[in-house]
KOLVEXTI-533885 format. One line per field, with one value per residue (C-alpha): residue in three letters; x, y, z. Coordinates in Angstrom, 2 decimals. Each point is the difference from the previous one (the first is absolute). Layout:
N
lumtor = (ala/...)
east = (X/...)
north = (Y/...)
up = (Z/...)
This chain:
373
lumtor = (met/ala/glu/met/his/arg/leu/glu/pro/asp/gln/leu/lys/leu/asp/gln/pro/leu/pro/trp/asp/val/tyr/asp/gly/ser/gly/his/leu/leu/leu/arg/lys/gly/phe/val/ile/gln/ser/asp/asp/gln/ile/ala/thr/leu/ile/glu/arg/gly/met/tyr/val/asn/ala/ala/glu/tyr/arg/lys/his/glu/ala/glu/asn/thr/pro/ala/arg/tyr/asp/ala/met/ser/leu/trp/glu/ser/val/gln/ala/his/leu/ala/phe/ile/ala/glu/ala/met/pro/gln/asp/gly/ser/met/gln/pro/glu/ile/thr/arg/leu/ala/arg/gln/ala/met/leu/ile/ser/glu/arg/ser/pro/asp/leu/ala/leu/ala/ala/ile/met/leu/leu/asp/gln/arg/asn/tyr/pro/val/ala/his/ser/leu/his/thr/ala/leu/ile/ala/asp/met/val/ala/arg/ser/ala/asp/trp/ser/ala/ala/glu/arg/thr/ser/leu/val/cys/ala/ala/leu/thr/met/asn/ile/ala/met/leu/glu/leu/gln/leu/arg/leu/cys/asn/gln/gln/glu/lys/leu/ser/pro/gln/gln/arg/thr/ala/ile/asn/asn/his/pro/ala/glu/ser/ala/arg/gln/leu/ile/val/cys/gly/val/glu/asp/asp/glu/trp/leu/arg/ala/val/leu/glu/his/his/glu/thr/pro/glu/gly/leu/gly/tyr/pro/arg/lys/val/arg/thr/pro/ser/asp/leu/ala/met/leu/val/his/thr/ala/asp/val/phe/cys/ala/lys/val/ser/pro/arg/ser/his/arg/lys/pro/met/ile/ala/ser/glu/ala/thr/lys/ser/val/phe/thr/lys/leu/ala/his/gly/gly/lys/asn/pro/phe/pro/ala/met/leu/val/lys/glu/ile/gly/ile/tyr/pro/pro/gly/thr/ile/val/arg/leu/val/ser/gly/glu/thr/gly/val/val/leu/lys/arg/gly/pro/asn/ala/lys/ser/pro/val/ile/ala/thr/leu/met/asn/ala/ser/gly/met/pro/ser/leu/lys/pro/val/ile/arg/his/thr/ala/thr/asp/ala/ser/ala/ala/val/gly/met/ala/leu/ser/leu/asp/arg/ile/met/ile/gly/val/asn/phe/his/gln/leu/trp/gly/ala/ala/glu/his)
east = (-9.97/-0.82/1.80/3.22/1.98/3.79/1.37/3.08/2.63/-0.74/-3.63/1.10/0.49/1.98/-1.90/-3.39/-2.69/-0.55/-3.35/-0.43/0.94/3.25/0.56/2.89/-0.12/-1.61/-2.82/1.36/-0.70/3.15/-1.31/-3.39/-1.63/1.10/3.46/2.66/3.30/2.85/3.20/1.44/1.07/-3.65/-0.75/3.00/-1.27/-3.46/1.47/1.82/-3.20/-2.21/-2.80/-3.61/-3.29/-3.60/-0.51/-3.53/1.17/2.95/-2.25/-2.44/2.82/1.41/-3.44/-0.68/3.36/-0.20/-0.83/-3.71/0.65/2.06/1.36/1.64/1.79/1.36/1.33/1.41/1.88/1.25/1.36/1.70/1.57/1.28/1.34/1.95/1.44/1.07/1.49/2.11/1.05/0.66/0.16/2.34/-1.31/-2.38/-3.02/-0.03/-1.90/-2.74/-0.47/-0.36/-2.26/-2.21/-0.25/-0.72/-2.96/-1.35/0.33/-1.80/-2.83/-0.38/-0.02/-2.60/-2.35/0.48/1.17/-1.95/1.31/3.52/-0.27/-1.42/2.77/2.65/-1.60/-0.76/2.09/3.31/2.45/2.50/2.52/-0.50/2.60/-1.54/-3.55/0.76/1.15/-3.28/-2.01/1.76/-0.62/-3.73/-0.50/2.06/-2.03/-3.32/1.10/1.42/-3.18/-2.11/2.29/-0.60/3.59/0.50/0.40/3.66/0.70/-1.72/1.90/3.34/-1.23/-1.02/3.21/1.95/-1.97/0.50/3.77/0.74/1.77/1.39/3.54/-0.91/-2.72/2.25/0.93/-3.67/-0.89/2.77/-1.13/-3.54/1.25/2.90/-0.36/3.32/0.80/1.15/3.70/2.01/0.21/-3.77/-0.67/2.35/-1.78/-3.38/1.22/1.51/-2.83/-1.84/3.14/1.07/-3.47/0.01/3.52/-0.96/-3.09/2.15/2.41/-3.00/-1.03/-2.73/-0.16/-3.11/1.37/-3.08/0.06/3.72/-0.28/-2.88/2.06/3.03/-2.03/-2.65/1.51/0.75/-2.10/-0.81/1.89/3.21/-0.02/-0.29/2.57/2.22/0.68/-2.11/-1.58/-2.81/-1.88/-1.01/-2.32/-3.73/0.39/2.67/-2.08/-3.06/2.04/1.47/-3.45/-1.46/3.17/-0.22/-3.75/0.26/2.92/-2.13/-3.20/1.23/0.11/3.48/1.16/2.19/-2.16/-3.68/-1.55/-1.13/-3.70/-0.62/-1.42/3.12/2.22/-1.57/0.35/3.64/0.68/-1.63/1.94/3.30/-0.16/-2.25/2.89/-2.22/-1.87/3.11/-0.99/-3.71/-0.24/-0.68/-3.22/-0.88/0.64/-2.36/-2.67/0.35/0.08/-2.05/0.58/-1.27/1.24/-1.18/1.53/-0.24/-1.52/-2.56/-2.45/-3.34/-2.02/-2.51/2.65/0.56/3.50/0.63/2.48/-0.16/-1.13/0.26/0.26/-3.15/-1.02/2.46/3.07/-1.97/-2.85/1.25/-2.07/0.45/-0.36/-0.74/2.20/-1.48/-3.26/-0.23/0.29/3.27/-1.45/1.35/-2.32/-0.86/-0.61/1.43/-2.63/0.76/-0.25/-0.04/1.34/-0.92/-3.73/-0.29/0.76/0.21/2.74/2.27/3.60/0.80/3.69/2.54/1.61/3.18/-0.51/1.28/-2.84/-2.64/-0.49/-1.05/1.89/-0.96/-0.96/1.60/-1.21/-3.57/-0.19/1.94/0.73/-3.33/-0.79/3.23/-0.44)
north = (-4.30/2.49/-0.28/2.02/1.69/0.21/3.47/0.64/2.47/2.58/0.20/1.77/3.71/2.42/2.96/-1.35/-1.40/-3.76/-0.78/-3.25/-1.68/-1.97/-3.40/-2.44/-3.59/-1.19/2.51/2.39/3.66/1.93/3.39/1.67/1.47/3.62/-0.55/2.01/-1.80/2.48/-1.97/-2.78/-1.74/-0.40/-1.58/-2.34/-1.14/-0.69/-1.97/-2.24/-0.74/-0.45/2.38/-1.03/1.81/-1.15/-1.15/1.43/3.42/-0.13/-0.75/2.73/2.54/-1.03/0.27/3.41/1.32/-1.29/2.80/0.07/-0.13/-3.06/-0.28/-3.37/0.86/3.29/-1.84/-2.70/2.60/1.71/-3.24/-0.89/3.45/0.14/-3.55/0.91/3.07/-1.90/-2.86/2.47/2.04/-2.95/2.33/-0.98/2.59/-2.38/0.89/-3.10/-2.36/2.45/1.28/-3.46/-1.00/3.01/-1.00/-3.59/1.12/2.03/-3.02/-2.09/2.55/-0.49/-3.79/0.17/2.60/-0.47/-3.57/-0.40/3.30/-1.02/-3.36/1.63/2.60/-2.72/-1.88/2.90/3.11/0.30/1.48/2.74/-1.16/-3.76/-1.00/2.27/-0.80/-3.73/0.36/1.75/-2.66/-2.73/1.82/0.35/-3.65/-1.24/2.13/-1.28/-3.59/0.76/1.82/-3.01/-2.17/2.27/1.11/2.72/3.62/-0.11/-3.12/1.50/3.25/-1.84/-2.05/3.04/1.86/-3.02/-0.14/3.72/-0.33/-3.55/1.18/3.29/-0.95/-0.73/2.46/1.65/-3.38/-1.05/3.11/-0.72/-3.60/1.13/1.11/-2.39/-2.50/-1.84/-2.69/0.90/0.73/-1.88/3.22/0.49/-3.58/0.41/3.22/-1.75/-2.95/2.33/2.53/-1.49/0.13/3.36/1.49/-1.21/1.39/3.42/0.11/-0.74/2.77/2.33/-0.87/-2.61/-2.11/-2.12/-3.56/-1.53/2.64/-0.53/-3.79/0.08/2.16/-2.27/-3.19/1.08/-2.22/-3.00/-3.18/-2.83/-2.36/1.99/0.89/3.76/2.74/1.55/-2.48/-3.06/-0.16/-2.52/1.90/3.39/1.94/0.15/3.68/-0.85/-2.74/2.23/2.84/-2.47/-1.36/3.47/1.10/-2.83/0.43/3.76/-0.40/-2.32/2.09/3.60/1.73/0.96/1.69/-2.94/-2.93/-0.91/-0.76/-3.54/-0.68/-0.10/-3.54/-1.23/2.03/-1.43/-3.53/0.69/1.47/-2.96/-2.52/1.80/1.11/-2.31/-2.44/-2.86/2.14/1.40/3.44/0.52/3.43/-0.84/-1.76/2.90/2.48/-1.84/-0.14/3.70/1.53/-2.62/-1.68/3.11/2.99/3.53/1.23/-3.41/0.11/-2.78/-1.36/-1.06/-3.00/2.57/1.10/3.36/1.20/1.76/0.85/-1.30/2.92/-1.61/-3.37/-1.99/-2.42/-2.63/-0.28/-0.93/2.53/3.56/3.09/1.04/3.34/-0.60/1.63/-1.53/-1.77/-3.44/1.58/1.69/3.51/2.20/0.52/3.69/-0.50/-3.07/-2.44/-1.64/-3.80/-2.03/-3.37/-1.66/0.45/0.34/-3.22/1.79/2.25/-2.87/0.42/-1.95/0.84/2.63/2.08/2.00/3.76/0.14/-2.31/2.71/2.99/2.47/1.55/-0.28/3.32/-0.62/3.17/-0.47/-3.51/0.34/3.66/1.41/-2.90/0.37/3.49)
up = (29.74/-2.75/-3.34/0.13/-2.76/0.29/-0.69/-2.11/1.31/-2.70/1.15/3.19/-0.64/2.14/1.43/-1.12/2.33/-0.27/-1.66/1.98/3.29/-0.44/1.66/0.30/-1.25/3.25/-0.21/2.64/-0.66/-0.90/-1.14/0.04/-3.08/-0.31/1.47/-1.87/-0.69/0.30/-0.69/-2.15/3.24/0.98/-3.38/0.35/3.41/-1.40/-2.91/2.46/1.92/-3.06/-0.95/-0.52/-0.38/-0.13/-3.60/-0.26/1.23/-2.40/-3.01/1.03/0.25/-3.39/-1.63/1.51/-1.17/-3.57/-2.45/-0.81/-3.74/-0.72/-3.54/-0.53/-3.24/1.34/3.05/-2.30/-2.05/3.16/1.49/-3.26/-0.43/3.58/-0.21/-3.15/1.74/3.13/-2.05/-1.93/3.03/2.34/3.04/2.82/2.47/1.78/-2.11/-2.20/2.30/1.08/-3.56/-1.53/2.90/-0.72/-3.67/1.02/2.12/-2.91/-2.29/2.62/0.00/-3.76/0.27/2.78/-1.43/-3.75/-0.69/-3.23/-1.38/0.99/-1.75/-3.14/-0.04/0.29/-2.90/-2.33/0.54/-1.80/2.49/-0.85/2.61/-0.05/2.66/2.65/-1.12/0.21/3.61/0.85/-1.87/1.96/3.28/-0.71/-0.98/2.95/2.43/-1.40/0.58/3.46/1.00/-1.05/2.16/3.04/0.34/2.58/-1.06/1.08/-2.09/-3.01/0.39/-0.05/-2.97/-2.03/0.86/-1.26/-3.25/-0.62/0.45/-1.19/-3.16/1.25/-1.02/-3.62/-1.02/-2.58/-1.48/-0.06/-1.96/-2.50/-0.39/-0.81/-3.42/-0.48/-2.84/0.32/2.56/3.49/0.28/2.65/2.03/-0.17/1.05/2.96/1.02/-0.18/2.07/2.60/0.21/3.02/2.14/-1.38/0.55/3.62/0.49/-1.34/2.22/3.04/-1.00/-0.21/3.55/-0.46/3.17/-0.56/-0.09/-1.65/-2.74/-0.62/0.03/-2.49/-2.38/0.38/-0.56/-2.51/-2.72/2.21/-0.16/2.43/-2.28/0.22/-3.70/0.43/0.42/1.26/2.85/-0.97/3.45/0.50/2.69/-1.40/2.27/-0.65/-0.86/-2.56/-1.63/-0.21/-1.53/-2.51/-0.92/-0.55/-1.83/-2.54/-0.56/-0.55/-2.41/-2.13/-0.19/-0.10/-3.42/-1.17/-3.18/-1.05/1.07/-0.12/3.37/0.76/0.53/3.75/0.05/-1.78/2.33/3.16/-1.42/-0.82/3.44/1.72/-2.09/0.45/3.63/2.01/0.60/1.08/2.51/1.65/-1.30/0.83/-1.57/-3.68/1.03/2.31/-2.80/-2.37/2.70/0.76/-3.49/-1.85/-3.34/-1.75/2.02/-0.83/-3.25/-1.71/-3.50/-0.46/-2.56/1.44/-1.14/-1.35/-2.51/1.69/0.85/3.27/2.70/3.57/2.13/3.42/1.67/0.64/2.74/-1.23/-2.22/-3.13/0.28/-0.53/-0.76/-3.66/-1.80/-3.68/-2.63/-3.17/-0.82/-1.60/-3.46/0.91/0.21/2.81/2.96/0.25/3.69/1.74/1.25/3.34/-0.06/3.22/-1.05/3.31/-0.64/-3.80/-1.87/-3.37/1.43/1.02/-1.08/-3.14/-0.21/0.97/-2.75/-0.32/-0.22/-3.58/-1.12/0.33/-2.28/2.66/2.88/3.64/1.57/3.39/1.69/-1.25/1.42/3.26/0.67/1.13/2.31/1.96/1.42)
């Protein structure tokens, strides 16, 4: 039987011809391509029976209907801006789930088509609205890992929706804490401990009905050892553990005005030590395998004495592709030279550096912008 793709309810549009044949879970034809759905009752009936389309036809349709000029950073900014608007509005008119799902699919497009740019942006770009940016960062990393693990599109959509909304009940507090120097107050600590349950509650009030999404939000700070919060459960879902893993990693490596980011290799080691739980959480190891020890955006010194920034991942975790920033004498490179560490022994990475250790800025758009259109 051909590979099938499960449709989500919001992918069926009233008064528009279907772009594919639709089947039930047993492979029986339900609707022919071109059929026009004319009522919500018809959609409800299809949901009950399960809706599947040929995966190859689905991918072809998606590719043909993607704008010819794809701009990853413009899409990034759009997702972030719309997420901030929805999180502030918290609509209860039934639009919450389809709107977040739409943003999730756009984020998934970025992680699929521009993973190296996404990793570099997470590592290098200081974000104006850190709480919302952090949710997007977490969603992108989580989707990269889930994609490498061959999760279905439906599972990944629920995962990314959960990451985008995991902190929706405490975004204002997060923003305040970004600039707070004093210790947490008892009220703030209570709000932090309660935010997974409160975020899930608010999503339910706003009409979210995806159980996997809601469970991942509720459990994204739980651990297999029962030491998490808010309920100290020992069996968090896979979605929840992956969101938690990506959440912790992104918090460590993202630049913030009040705290220096951690070097990625140190962050992955910290995440693995803290979250692997004796193998009960497989996702720290999967994260390291997917993004590498030196993900794009990492500042490195080569054995040649040159200083550069990781441009993209190489054939293995220890062999990234480097764009030089300074030569061995410390002089800025007028034009970055591309070094392939997998094939050039003199370009091997000597050590990773923090961004504040170099005397020259990284021109993000020069290095990643043009290649992503």
